[in-house]
N, C-alpha and C positions, 0 to 999 in steps of 0.2 A: 476365330472367326469374327469378323467386321462386327459393331453394333450397327445398328439401325436407327436414328430417331429421328421422327416426323419436323423436327426444328431443322434440319438440315436442308430441307426444300424451301427453306425463309430467305438462305443466301442466293436464289436466282434472282435474278430481275425479274421485277415483276412488271406485267402488262397487261393492256384491257384493250379489250376488242371492241371495235365499233364498227358495223358492218362488216366488210371480209378486210378489214387491214387493221394492223396492231400501231400501238403506239404507247409510249410509258405513261405508268398507271402511277397517280397520285394517291395523296390521302383523301382529296375530295372526292374520290370514284367510290369510296364504299359506301353505301347505301343501305346497311343493316341488313333484313332479315328476307328483304325481295332483292337484293343485290344484284344477284346475276340478270335478273330480268330486264337489267338496263342496255346488256346487250341483245342486239335484233336475231343474230343468226340463233343465239340460245334459245331467245324467247318464241322463233319461229317453231325449231327444234320440239318444244314444249308442248307448245297448241297442236302441233299434229300429233305429236305422241298422244296427245290428250284425245283425240278421238281413237288411234288405234288404239290406247288400252279401253277406252270405252266399250271399244266393237267386242275387243275379248272378254270384257268381264259380262257382257251381254251373251255372246254365244257360248260362256263357259256356263252359266245358269240352264238356259236353253238344255246343251247338251247333258246336265246333269242330273235333270227333271226329265228330258226323255229318255236318259238310258234306266233310269227309277221304273219310270213309265212302263217301259218296253218290257223289264226284267223283273221286278219290285225287289231287289236284293243286294244286302252292300258287295257283293263279290262282286256285280255287274258293274258299280260305280267305281272300285276299284281296277277293274278290266279296262273300262276306258282311260283312266289316269295312265294304267302302265303302255297302254301305247305311245302314249305321250312322251313316257318314261324312256322307253327304250329307244324313240326317233331321238331323244336327245343327247343318248350315249354317245352317239355315231355324229350327231348333228355340233353338239356343243364346241369339241375339240376342233373343230373344221371351222365352227363358225371364229374363235380366237384367230387362227391363223389367216382366215379370208379378209377380216378388221382391219391388219395390217399390214396385207397385201392388194388390196384394190378400195375404190374408191368408197370410202361409209355410206355416202348418198343412197350410191346404186344397192347396196346391199340392202338397206332399210327400203327403198322403195320394191324391190324384186320379192321381199319377204311380206310389204303389206298386198302384193297383189295377190300372194297366193293366199293368204287369209281370206279376203276377197272373195277368190272366186271359191275359195271351199266352201265357206258360210250361205253362197248363191248356191253352190249343191244341195247343202244338208235343206235348206229352206224351199228348194222346187222338190227334192224327195219326200219332206213331210206332205207339202201340200198336194203333190200329185197320189198319197199312201203307200208309198213305195218304200218308205224308211225300212231299215231294218238296223238290228244292233252293229250286225257287222261295221255297217259304213258308220257308227260312231267311232269303232275303233280306227279305220283307215283315215277320220277326220282328226282325230287326236294325232297320229302318226304324222299327217302333214303337217296339222300347226305346231306339234310341239318341234319338228323339223324346222318351220320359220319362225318360232321366237326362239329357237336355241341360235340361229344366224343372226336375227334381230337384234338380241341382246347385248353380247358381246360391242358390237359395232354403234349402236346406240351410247354407250355408258363411255367407247372411246372416243364416240364424235365429242360429248361435252367435255372430256379433256382439253382435245382440241379446239373448242369455241372460247373455252374461260380460262383466264389466268390461274396459276396454281393456288393462290391464296383466296381466292373465290370458287376453289373445286369441293370442300364440305358443303359451300352453301348450295351451287348447282345441283349436286346430287341432292340432297335432302328436297330442295324445292322439287326437281324432277319424281323425286316419290311422294311426294304432296300432290302433284298433279296425277301420279296413279292412284293413288287413295282416293282423290276425289271421283275419278270413274267409280270405282269401288263403291262408293256413295250412292252413285246415282245410276248406276248399272245394274246392279240388282235387283234394288226398289223397282225399277222401271220393270225390267223383266222378267220378274215376279208377278208384278201387278198384269201385265198385258199377257202373260202367260194365261192365266184365266179368263181373260176374254175373248169371249166365242168368235167374234169377228177378226182376233190378232191371232191367238194363240200360239204356238212354237213355230210356225213358219213362219210369221208375220214377225217375230222376234229377233228369227234367223235372217228375215230383211233387213231389218231394223241396222243389226248388226255388221250386214254387208254394207248396208251405204254407210254407216261410222268410219270402217276402217278406208272405204273409196276417200271420203275428204280427207283423212289423214295421208294416203297417199298424195294425193294433187299437194297438201301443204308442202310436206317434204320435197316435194319434187323443187321447187324454188332456194334451195339451201345449196351453199357452195361444197361441190365435188368430194371434201372429205379425202385428199387423197394421205396415202403414208408419207411421211416426211422421211424415211431411211426406206430408198429401196433394197430389197433383197435380193442376194444373187444366189440362195439357196431356193432349194424346192420344198412344196408345201411339208412333205414331212420333215425335212430337216429343220424347219421354221419350228413346227409344233414339239419336236424334240428339243430346241434350243430352249423353248418358252419351259416347257418341263424342267429342264436343268438349272436354268434360272429360279423358279421355285423353290426346287429341292434346296440351289445353295444360300438360299434365305431363309431361316428358320422360322420368322416372324409371319411371312406370309404363306411359307406350308401350314403354319398351325391356325391363320385366319383360314385359310380357305378347309382345313379339317374340321373345324371348329363350325361353320357353316353347313359343311354338311353332315355332321350329326344333326343338328339343333332341326335342319331340314326334315331329318332322315324321321325322327322321333314325332316331330312336332307339326310339320304342314299338313301333315292326311286329315287332319282333323276336319280341313274344308271340305274334302270329298263326302262325308258321314252330315253334312248339316240337312240335306234333302230328308233324311229318314230323322233327325231330331226334330226336323220341324214336322213330318208327317204323321210319324209312329209315338214319339213319346210327348210332344208335345200339342199333337191335334192343329197345328196352324197353315197348313197347306203350303201351296206355294209362294203366298203372299208373307207368310210366317219365314219360309226359307229366304226369301229376298229381303225380310228384316232382319234375320242373325246377320248374314253377310253385308249388309250396308251397317248394323251397327259395329261390326268387325271394321270397316272402313272409316268408320267417324272418329272411332279410337285411332287407327291410324293417319289421318289425316289429321288431326289435330297434335298428335306428338310429332309427329313429322316438319310441321308447319312450325311448332316450335323449338325444336333443336336446329333449323336452319341454320344460325349463326352460332353455333356452339363451338368453343375452342378448341383448336387443335389437342392441346394437353389433357385435355377432357374425354376425348372420345373413347378411347379402350377402357375407363372407368364406365362411363354411359352403357356402352356395350356390353359389356359383360352380365350389370345390374337388367340391362333390359331382355337377355338372355334367360337371367336366373327368373324374370318377371313373368316372360314367357311361360315357363314351364306351372309354377305356383298358380297362375291364372286359369292355364287350361286343366289345372284337376280341379278347379273353383267353379269353372264353368261344364266340365263332366258331370259335378254331382249337384247346379243349380235345382232347385226343387221344383220351379216354377217359370214360365218362359220369360216372364220379366225379371228375374234373377238371372236367366241367363244370356238377355243382350245384356244387361249391366256387365254380367262377366265376360264375354265376348266382346264388350267394347275393350277393355284392358287389355287381352288377348291380341288384339289388334293392334293396339297401341304398344305393346311390346313387341310382338313380333317385326311390325313394321321398322320400328325405332333400331334393332338388332341387325335388320336386311342394309340398314340405309348406311349404318354408320360403319357395318364392316365391310360393305362396298367403298366409303370415303375413307377406310382406312388403309385399302389395298390400293386405292389408283394414287394415293398418297408416297406411299412406299415405293411403288414401281415406275420404272423409269418411262418415259410415253412410248416409246418404241417395243415395250412388249404390254401395252394396257389391253390390245384386243386377249393376246392370249392368256395373259393373266385372269381375265376377265371371263375368259370361255372356262379356264378352268375351276373359276369360283364359280361359275351355272352348273357344272356339274352336280354339286350339290342338289341341284332340282331334280337329276336322276334320282335321287335318292328317296326322295317325293313321291314319284310314280311309279319305282319300283316298289316301294314299303306299302303302298295304297292298297295292293292285292291280299298279300298278305295279313295287313290289317283288317281290312274287309272280311277275310276269311274267320281272323280272331274274334272281331267284332261278332259275327254272327255265333260264334263256339260260346263264346264268356258272355257278350252282352257290350254295349255300345258304350254305355258308362264307366265301366270298368277298364275298359280298351282305353277310352280317353285317359282314365286318370294313371294310367302306368304310361301312358307316353307323354303327360306332364313330369311324372318320377324322373322318366329318364331322362327329362331336358336338362330338369337339376343335378341331376348325377353328372353329366356331360358340364357343365357349367362350375362344377369342384373340380372336376379333372383338368380342365382348361385352366384355372387359377394355380391348381396347383404347379401343371407344367409351365406357366410363365414366370412362376416364382424359383422354379428351379432353373432354367436358364437367365434368369436376372442374377444368380447366384452366380454361376458358372462364367458369367460374363462381367460380373462384379462390379454391376451399373446400372446405370436406368434401361429398359430397350428402350422405351416412346417417347 
């Protein structure tokens, strides 16, 4: 079994992108923490994506609050996310094949259009007092399918637009822009939901507008056509991607590791409305504040790690996953709302760091022609989040939310210890350094 080292890619010719053409890259091209933003096409992708993610964050807050307002149960909150997860099971593998076979700009534009239309439909249903819980399930399914197609194409597009030695920087800056929207979107949405003249319908309209702006910005990008045209069927392409990942133990491990961390940890986000309303008596504004605090931590950590050396990625990734579990327990047991805000900031920082570094490791290990399919398999980990939300909601209703979230954090710590043990075993088998 061949060993894979991140430094293997250093032997590749370095190139930098200016506009739509490539030129040799020199040491003078290195710009530090914001290096990748010097590439115009990457900068446009990030700005457009910022509006797209802002729309997602705004509508996510509105959807969660509306679901709780319509039903008043944790189970119903989990049910909305379950629809998202079920759609992802089908759409995510498809998204990877689509990203490797079709122009990535087209994929991003189409999915952005779907999100805009769905937000407008829910806004109109709320404004006309025709909204029903089942509509939120349908919206979750459609938006889950859209993001499942969007995410692999967008990450693969980043790898097309920046040279390999800027890839970690580009992924982390992209993560920083996403976390910035998590800082702004939830706070604005949580506040505006309580404003009588705006309300939930107005928040959905604002989300639709932000999505439309992101759509317009992406239209001007290069088409992002695949570099290698496949002569296989889509099913054969998907099977080939799965075979490639299975033949590369490190890639397989990173994807499984991500799945377990997301499965046990990320459902905490679904229960924030209940924590804000019933445990801390902070209402919709408190819900927005909790989400914003998590985003602040995520933004700071993503920016701080933007120029991390490749030989430190795996160590920091493991530490971030361990911290995620520990901080989640601290958040679950927070005695006051202020303590909860501090704890969730650390939760957000650890979760975002793990996610971004895991993405960077995977993109660095995979050949470019497999980027879309490998990223789609990684995105399958978020189906675990969607599928686990409903049973964890039921568990929270039965045992209590604080105990359930503490158990989630403990499970994450166990998964991290398993990962360390597995990697040491593989390193001993290979008699050398894996990374």
